[in-house]
N, C-alpha and C positions, 0 to 999 in steps of 0.2 A: 402498649398502654391501653388499659380498658377505658370505656366511655366514662365511667364514674371518676376515674383518676383524672381524665382530661377536664371534666366539669369542675373538679376542685381547683385546677390551675386557673381557670377563667372566672371562678366565682367572685373574686374581688372586683371584677369588671362588670358586674351585673348591671345591665343597662336599665333595668326596671327595678332598681333598688327600692325596697319597701313595699312592693306590690303584693307579695305573699302575705306580709303582715297586715296590710290594709284589707285584703280579701278575707283573712281569718277574723279580723275585727268586725267587718261588715256581716259575715256569716253569724258570728256570735250575737250581734245585735238583732239579727233577723230571727234567731231562734228563741229570743226572750219571751217569757210568758208572764201574765199577771197572776198574782196569788189568788187561788180560788178558795171559796168558803167550804167548810165541812159541815156535815149534818150535826144536829144537836146530839144524836145518839153516838156519833163518832167522837164528838168532843167529850162526852161523858165517859166513854170507853177510854180515851186517852188520859183523862184525869185520873181514873182508877189505876191505870198502869203507872202514870207518873208518880203517884203516891207510894207505889211499891218499889220504885227504883232505889238501888243502893250502889255505892262504888264497887266496881269490879264486875257488875253484871254486863253480859253481852246483849246488845240490842240491835234491831234493824229499824231504821226510821225513814219514813217517806216524808220529805219536808221541802220547803221553799227556800232556796239559797241562791243569792246573787242573780235574781231574775230567771231562775230555772227550777223545775221540779226535779228533785234528785232523791236517790235512795242511798242512805249511808249506813254502814255496818261498823260496829266497833264496841269498845268497852267504856262504860260510864266511868268518868274520872271525878266528876263533881255534880251535885244537884243543888240548886238554890231556889227553893219554893217562894221566897220573899220577892226576889227580883225576876222570877219565872224564867229561868234558863237552866240548861244542863250542859255539861261538857262531855263530848264524845271523843275519846282519845285526845283530849286537850282542845278540841274545837268547840266553841260556844254556839249553842243552838237555842233560840228563844222558843218558849212553849207555843206562842201564837203562830210560829212558822211550821209547826209539826202537823202533818195531815194524819199520819198514823204511826204507831209505835208498837213493836213486838219484842218481847223478851225472848232471846234465843238460848241463853245459858245463864243460870243463876250465879255463876262465878265461883 
């Protein structure tokens, strides 16, 4: 019997149940960042790009999401300039959370 198979047998009897989850939660909270400001030039550049966006375009977006700076890639599924958000593969991203946006394919 391999070591991994033995571990499966005894996993229901984990003496430190929840420790791994607590460690992951603490690490996630430790890695959180504050949203940073972007320059006026970058904001103007983003505005020009946002006005060009249409459904089906592929983009790459650097943005603030759930206390982290992330890069998301995908296809635009909706843009709402009135309420200032876009949907990237169905995920809603507010314009004020966008640090930079690049069109990678016109669709």
